[in-house]
Structures are given as structure tokens and as C-alpha cells.
ZAMARGU-4260 file (C-alpha; in steps of 0.2 Angstrom, whole numbers, plus 5000, padded with zeros to 4 digits):
<rodrens>
0) 4945/5055/5221 | 4963/5053/5224 | 4976/5068/5224 | 4995/5067/5228 | 5006/5081/5235
5) 5024/5082/5238 | 5031/5086/5255 | 5044/5082/5266 | 5049/5076/5284 | 5066/5078/5293
10) 5077/5064/5298 | 5091/5072/5309 | 5097/5086/5298 | 5092/5080/5282 | 5074/5080/5273
15) 5066/5064/5266 | 5052/5065/5253 | 5035/5062/5258 | 5020/5059/5247 | 5004/5066/5254
20) 4990/5055/5247 | 4972/5061/5250 | 4957/5051/5246 | 4939/5056/5247 | 4926/5043/5245
25) 4908/5040/5249 | 4903/5036/5266 | 4901/5043/5284 | 4912/5060/5287 | 4927/5054/5293
30) 4945/5061/5293 | 4959/5049/5296 | 4978/5052/5295 | 4989/5036/5292 | 5008/5034/5290
35) 5014/5036/5309 | 5009/5053/5311 | 5013/5061/5328 | 5000/5072/5339 | 5002/5087/5330
40) 4999/5080/5312 | 4983/5070/5319 | 4977/5088/5326 | 4979/5095/5308 | 4963/5089/5302
45) 4955/5104/5313 | 4966/5117/5308 | 4964/5111/5290 | 4945/5111/5291 | 4944/5127/5299
50) 4958/5135/5286 | 4948/5129/5272 | 4932/5136/5277 | 4939/5153/5282 | 4947/5154/5266
55) 4931/5153/5256 | 4933/5134/5250 | 4920/5119/5255 | 4927/5106/5267 | 4919/5089/5259
60) 4908/5081/5271 | 4914/5063/5267 | 4926/5050/5271 | 4944/5057/5270 | 4959/5046/5272
65) 4977/5054/5271 | 4992/5044/5270 | 5011/5050/5272 | 5021/5039/5263 | 5034/5030/5267
70) 5023/5024/5281 | 5037/5017/5291 | 5045/5034/5296 | 5038/5044/5310 | 5030/5061/5304
75) 5031/5075/5317 | 5026/5094/5316 | 5013/5104/5309 | 5021/5108/5292 | 5009/5095/5284
80) 4994/5107/5285 | 4997/5116/5269 | 5000/5100/5259 | 4985/5091/5266 | 4975/5106/5263
85) 4980/5107/5245 | 4977/5088/5243 | 4959/5090/5249 | 4957/5104/5236 | 4965/5095/5222
90) 4954/5080/5225 | 4939/5090/5225 | 4945/5099/5208 | 4948/5116/5216 | 4966/5114/5211
95) 4974/5109/5196 | 4986/5093/5196 | 4999/5100/5183 | 5010/5110/5195 | 5007/5099/5211
100) 5019/5086/5204 | 5033/5100/5201 | 5033/5109/5219 | 5036/5103/5236 | 5024/5110/5249
105) 5029/5114/5268 | 5019/5125/5279 | 5007/5126/5296 | 4989/5134/5294 | 4981/5145/5305
110) 4962/5144/5307 | 4960/5159/5296 | 4970/5151/5282 | 4987/5160/5284 | 5002/5151/5282
115) 5014/5151/5297 | 5034/5147/5298 | 5041/5130/5302 | 5058/5121/5305 | 5069/5114/5293
120) 5067/5124/5277 | 5084/5123/5272 | 5085/5104/5272 | 5069/5103/5263 | 5075/5114/5249
125) 5092/5103/5247 | 5081/5088/5247 | 5070/5096/5233 | 5085/5101/5222 | 5092/5082/5224
130) 5075/5075/5218 | 5075/5086/5202 | 5060/5097/5207 | 5055/5114/5200 | 5054/5122/5218
135) 5046/5123/5235 | 5031/5132/5242 | 5035/5137/5260 | 5030/5151/5272 | 5036/5169/5266
140) 5046/5170/5283 | 5055/5153/5278 | 5058/5158/5260 | 5075/5167/5263 | 5082/5152/5271
145) 5076/5141/5257 | 5083/5153/5243 | 5100/5149/5249 | 5099/5133/5239 | 5102/5137/5220
150) 5094/5128/5206 | 5077/5127/5212 | 5063/5141/5214 | 5058/5146/5232 | 5040/5153/5233
155) 5035/5161/5249 | 5017/5163/5253 | 5008/5171/5266 | 4989/5164/5265 | 4981/5147/5258
160) 4972/5156/5244 | 4987/5163/5237 | 4995/5145/5236 | 4978/5140/5227 | 4979/5155/5214
165) 4998/5152/5212 | 4995/5133/5207 | 4981/5137/5195 | 4991/5149/5186 | 4979/5164/5192
170) 4993/5173/5202 | 5012/5174/5197 | 5023/5174/5212 | 5042/5180/5210 | 5053/5166/5216
175) 5063/5174/5232 | 5081/5177/5230 | 5095/5177/5243 | 5112/5185/5239 | 5125/5173/5248
180) 5139/5183/5246 | 5131/5198/5254 | 5126/5188/5269 | 5145/5182/5270 | 5149/5200/5270
185) 5137/5206/5283 | 5143/5191/5296 | 5162/5195/5292 | 5165/5207/5305 | 5169/5201/5323
190) 5166/5213/5338 | 5180/5205/5348 | 5198/5205/5344 | 5215/5199/5351 | 5223/5216/5352
195) 5212/5219/5368 | 5219/5204/5377 | 5233/5212/5389 | 5250/5201/5390 | 5246/5181/5390
200) 5258/5179/5375 | 5261/5161/5378 | 5243/5157/5378 | 5240/5168/5363 | 5253/5157/5354
205) 5244/5142/5360 | 5227/5148/5355 | 5235/5153/5337 | 5241/5134/5335 | 5225/5127/5341
210) 5216/5137/5328 | 5228/5133/5314 | 5225/5115/5316 | 5208/5114/5324 | 5215/5107/5341
215) 5205/5105/5356 | 5214/5116/5370 | 5212/5116/5389 | 5217/5132/5398 | 5221/5131/5417
220) 5223/5147/5427 | 5217/5157/5442 | 5201/5167/5442 | 5203/5183/5432 | 5217/5177/5422
225) 5209/5181/5405 | 5203/5162/5401 | 5186/5166/5395 | 5191/5183/5387 | 5204/5172/5377
230) 5191/5159/5372 | 5179/5171/5367 | 5192/5178/5354 | 5196/5162/5346 | 5181/5163/5333
235) 5190/5179/5327 | 5206/5170/5322 | 5198/5154/5313 | 5197/5154/5295 | 5181/5159/5287
240) 5168/5146/5283 | 5166/5139/5266 | 5149/5138/5258 | 5148/5119/5261 | 5152/5121/5280
245) 5140/5136/5281 | 5125/5125/5273 | 5130/5110/5285 | 5129/5122/5301 | 5113/5131/5295
250) 5105/5115/5293 | 5107/5110/5312 | 5100/5127/5318 | 5086/5126/5305 | 5080/5109/5311
255) 5081/5116/5330 | 5070/5131/5324 | 5085/5143/5331 | 5089/5152/5314 | 5085/5170/5315
260) 5073/5177/5302 | 5085/5189/5296 | 5099/5177/5296 | 5096/5165/5281 | 5113/5157/5283
265) 5125/5153/5298 | 5141/5162/5289 | 5151/5164/5305 | 5158/5150/5315 | 5147/5146/5330
270) 5153/5149/5347 | 5142/5139/5360 | 5145/5141/5379 | 5134/5130/5389 | 5132/5132/5408
275) 5140/5118/5418 | 5123/5113/5425 | 5120/5106/5407 | 5112/5088/5406 | 5121/5075/5395
280) 5105/5076/5383 | 5108/5094/5382 | 5126/5092/5379 | 5126/5078/5366 | 5108/5078/5361
285) 5092/5066/5362 | 5074/5064/5367 | 5060/5054/5363 | 5063/5062/5346 | 5082/5063/5344
290) 5086/5082/5344 | 5105/5090/5341 | 5113/5096/5357 | 5127/5108/5359 | 5140/5098/5352
295) 5130/5099/5336 | 5125/5117/5337 | 5144/5121/5338 | 5148/5111/5322 | 5161/5120/5312
300) 5164/5131/5326 | 5169/5132/5344 | 5162/5123/5360 | 5168/5132/5376 | 5166/5124/5393
305) 5170/5135/5407 | 5174/5128/5423 | 5176/5111/5415 | 5178/5101/5433 | 5161/5108/5438
310) 5152/5098/5424 | 5145/5082/5429 | 5156/5068/5427 | 5145/5057/5416 | 5141/5073/5405
315) 5159/5075/5402 | 5161/5056/5397 | 5149/5057/5382 | 5161/5069/5374 | 5172/5055/5370
320) 5162/5050/5354 | 5160/5068/5346 | 5178/5072/5350 | 5184/5056/5343 | 5173/5053/5327
325) 5166/5071/5323 | 5149/5065/5324 | 5135/5059/5338 | 5124/5045/5335 | 5108/5044/5346
330) 5098/5028/5346 | 5079/5024/5350 | 5068/5011/5349 | 5060/5017/5332 | 5076/5026/5324
335) 5095/5029/5325 | 5100/5047/5321 | 5118/5054/5317 | 5121/5072/5319 | 5139/5081/5315
340) 5149/5087/5329 | 5166/5092/5321 | 5169/5106/5333 | 5185/5113/5341 | 5183/5111/5360
345) 5190/5125/5372 | 5189/5122/5390 | 5195/5132/5405 | 5197/5127/5423 | 5205/5132/5439
350) 5221/5125/5445 | 5212/5120/5462 | 5195/5122/5469 | 5199/5139/5478 | 5209/5144/5462
355) 5225/5150/5469 | 5237/5135/5468 | 5253/5141/5458 | 5249/5159/5460 | 5264/5169/5465
360) 5254/5180/5478 | 5250/5162/5487 | 5235/5160/5497 | 5230/5143/5491 | 5221/5135/5505
365) 5219/5117/5496 | 5228/5102/5501 | 5237/5091/5489 | 5223/5078/5491 | 5209/5092/5487
370) 5220/5097/5472 | 5220/5079/5466 | 5202/5076/5469 | 5198/5092/5459 | 5209/5089/5444
375) 5203/5070/5444 | 5185/5075/5440 | 5192/5076/5422 | 5196/5058/5417 | 5212/5053/5408
380) 5204/5047/5392 | 5196/5064/5391 | 5211/5074/5394 | 5219/5063/5380 | 5207/5069/5368
385) 5212/5087/5372 | 5228/5090/5361 | 5234/5106/5370 | 5235/5109/5389 | 5241/5127/5394
390) 5244/5136/5409 | 5236/5154/5410 | 5244/5164/5425 | 5237/5180/5433 | 5241/5195/5422
395) 5255/5206/5430 | 5251/5225/5433 | 5264/5231/5419 | 5254/5220/5407 | 5237/5227/5413
400) 5244/5246/5413 | 5253/5243/5396 | 5244/5256/5384 | 5250/5248/5368 | 5238/5236/5358
405) 5244/5218/5355 | 5244/5209/5339 | 5227/5210/5331 | 5215/5196/5326 | 5217/5200/5307
410) 5236/5197/5308 | 5235/5181/5317 | 5221/5175/5305 | 5232/5177/5291 | 5245/5165/5298
415) 5231/5154/5303 | 5224/5154/5285 | 5242/5150/5277 | 5243/5135/5289 | 5225/5129/5284
420) 5229/5131/5266 | 5244/5120/5268 | 5233/5107/5276 | 5218/5108/5263 | 5232/5104/5249
425) 5241/5089/5259 | 5224/5082/5263 | 5216/5085/5244 | 5205/5071/5240 | 5201/5065/5258
430) 5187/5069/5270 | 5201/5077/5281 | 5203/5096/5280 | 5215/5099/5296 | 5228/5091/5306
435) 5219/5088/5321 | 5208/5076/5312 | 5221/5065/5304 | 5220/5046/5305 | 5233/5034/5312
440) 5239/5031/5294 | 5241/5049/5289 | 5251/5054/5305 | 5263/5040/5299 | 5264/5048/5284
445) 5265/5066/5287 | 5271/5068/5304 | 5289/5059/5304 | 5300/5070/5315 | 5318/5073/5311
450) 5331/5062/5321 | 5333/5075/5336 | 5314/5076/5336 | 5314/5057/5339 | 5326/5057/5353
455) 5316/5070/5363 | 5300/5061/5360 | 5308/5045/5365 | 5315/5053/5382 | 5300/5063/5387
460) 5288/5048/5383 | 5298/5036/5394 | 5299/5049/5408 | 5282/5056/5408 | 5272/5040/5404
465) 5263/5048/5390 | 5248/5037/5382 | 5249/5032/5365 | 5234/5045/5361 | 5245/5058/5370
470) 5259/5053/5358 | 5249/5056/5344 | 5243/5072/5349 | 5260/5078/5352 | 5264/5075/5334
475) 5248/5082/5326 | 5252/5098/5336 | 5270/5097/5329 | 5264/5096/5312 | 5252/5112/5314
480) 5268/5122/5321 | 5279/5117/5307 | 5264/5121/5295 | 5263/5139/5303 | 5283/5141/5300
485) 5279/5135/5282 | 5292/5120/5283 | 5287/5102/5278 | 5298/5095/5289 | 5295/5092/5307
490) 5310/5097/5318 | 5316/5095/5335 | 5310/5113/5340 | 5292/5109/5334 | 5292/5093/5345
495) 5298/5104/5360 | 5285/5116/5359 | 5271/5103/5356 | 5277/5095/5372 | 5275/5112/5381
500) 5257/5110/5378 | 5254/5095/5388 | 5256/5104/5404 | 5244/5092/5414 | 5255/5077/5407
505) 5270/5085/5413 | 5263/5087/5430 | 5257/5069/5432 | 5274/5063/5439
</rodrens>
């Protein structure tokens, strides 16, 4: 007796179809699972046996062979419990085969037959729609997440017996529905606003430019100058996520099991702020079975690294690939997985170890050598990949005492969205969506400054010794400044402002 049930396995943030083939033959009682199963999959035989018996079904006392095809891809987790149990019931004639070909099944079983939630339901729903299936049968807690994908029926179940009755046509179950527009409305409010920031107009302007072009930014200033406060409000001026961006970001959280039950979709741009003691695997991703790191969890959002020089140097150096390519590839003996990491890097650091260098009140106890050693913890190649460096001085008393509210995030967002719309129109038909991600060919085409801009760039490049990468960063930032003004041509004043945002380069002489 042979039965086949459709299921799925996760590879990165995507899901692949897996055929769960169950064969029951004469012979000594045995339960064998083949097809590169991990420990959790192998242990499913005990969970399945108990779940079947406690749900009122007979467990065949024969030789049972379960094959998970394709057999050359590692299968992990307890999500195959439900399809394996249904395969056994189909092979023994308890479940009809008719609907088994139309639905993909996923779920972990408790010993009493209840179905427990699993990771990665959203990628599975996407894979099922792509395969042209009627729908998926998943744990009830995962159903709202899968229902974000339109075009398939998402059946949420709580018990094994419920699945059997549904597949036999004995119990109708209404497919789960999720209102995507309502999810975006619920997550549209931001609790933090730029109007709460006192002073720091130069820093606010630089953050507006960074948000408008998705440029990486580094803030240098003494403790208490507001660097962290500014960073935490960047998300409030970024343009809203598109549906495709939300799906891609939610996939990362889904495969990590970090998606909250009441949030079926990540509709806000993520803001991640790891501690400086994080390892390279925690930041980039990895492990025996590669998992996403912080750079992928902040995909389409903001990765904030506070106290940048305090991070281990080798941890910072692994940021080069995701900052340059927008993705990170993790290779292991059995497989190589690529995770998306198109994030906006926001970093903050003190000007020196004591934090008082350049402060008008004085008090810095660091020697020039110590200041150089402190700043040299951040390598030149990494600094070159950060488009904007700005100084955030200590806030003056008159700014702190000022009761007037500054410009709100809503007003700034309006200008940012207009600039982003110019960029979307400019790069229509390409994979580039904002100025920070332009290729060399696009820079030559869209970032041609006027005669005055050329002369200014020539002077400062020779005087400050800008690298080729720093030169292109200046052009990208100048393009964004021009977009904020609504002008097509890059003028000398745009180049001048962009040069001001390379403070560490200007101090390198």
C-alpha cells in the first residue's frame, strides 16, 4: 500500500515542494524515514504513532517506509508530522486520496493528536500558489500568516481528526482570510517622531537625505548628543513598504520563527539594533544549518549599530558583502544559501574613547595617538561603503529649553516620498529602486554634475585624496539632494553639500 502526500521544506527564505511517500508492506514491524531527515524528523515516528492512537486510529503493525523526496535536500524540523500521519492513514484506506493531491500539509503533532504551529508558513503558501495547488492545510495559529498570499485556500486546523474529516468531505472548514490593507493600517502609526528632537538641524537634514536615497550613514558625536534618539526615528521618515517588500521581509521572520501570532505580515520597516558583543554569525547569519542574521532581519529596513568601534573588527568586516551586494551568501558542506540583506545601515560612534574630543567644553583626556587608534578600529574599506558621515555635536541649552516643536516626521516623509518617486520613475524596469543602489553604468548616466560641480569635485578629490568608492558615494548623495529639490541636473551646491557629508574623509589630511 502506497500513498503520497504533498508537503514542503525550507531552503533559505523560500520553500520547495516535498513529496512524502509512505509505503506499508508485509514484514516485521519497522518505521524507517529516508530522504536526508534530521533528528527531529526521525523522531516523528514516535509522535505520529502516539498521535494516531490517541486520535482513535489504528497504527499498522507492519513495515513502514517514509521517503521525503527530493532525497538530496536536508529536511529538518517537526513540520512533517502531519503529512506523515496522513500518509499512513491514506495508505491504510482511512483517508481518501482525492484531495491529498490538491492540498499541501504542514504541522507538528502533539502526542494527543493536536496540531502545533511551525515555522515558515508564508514561504510555503507562496510555493503552493506557484505550484498551482488548491490550498494548504496548516496549524490554526499559522493560518493568518499563510492567508496573506492570495489565490489559495488556507485551512487552519487544530487536531489530526479534524484534518481527516476535512479531507474525507465530512467536515467543511472555511478558509482563513486576512485583510492585508487592514494590516498596513494597523502598523502605519509610529510612536517616535522627529519633532521630539531638540536642535541638531544639520543632523536631521543629513538623515532626510539618507532616507530619501537609502544611503548608509555614520553619526559621530559625544555621549548624550542625541545620536541614538535620531537613529530610532529614521524609520518614521522612510517611505511605506510595498506589498512585495513586506512579503519578502516577512519571509525572513517566518523562517526564523520570530513572526508574532497577531502580526501576519511585517508591514513596518524593521529596525534592528544588535549589541556590540554580537558575533559574526549573529550579525551575518550561519550555523550548521544556515540561519539569517541581523543583516537579513533588517532587510528593507534599518540596521543600527551603536558604538561602532566597540564591535569586534572581524564582525564589522563581514558587513562588506551585504552592504555592497544587498545579499549575503552562507556556504556549508551540504548547501549554500543566499539571504536578502538590502538594509540601510545607520551607525553611531564617539569621536574618541572618552567621548569629549571636539566638545566645546573641553575635557578630552585622549592623546592624538589614542584618538587615531580608536577611529582606526573601523577600516577604510568599510567607511567607503558608508555614504554619509556627519558630526552630531552636544545640544546647546537654548535648544533644550526651546518649547517649540520641530518639523514633524510626517512633513519630512512627504519630501522623502517625492524624492523616492523620482527614483522609482528613473529606474523603472530595473532591479534598482533608490539612488544608493545604483550601478557604475547608472552613475555615469544619471549623476553628471554641471561644470561648477566638476571643478569642485576635482579640487577636493586631489586635496583630500578621496578613493574611487568615496567619489561615487558623493555623486550618489548629490543625486539624492537634487531629487529632494526636484531638479534633474546635479549642481555645484548639491556637490558641495554631499562633500560636507564626508566628515571623516575631510579629517584624513
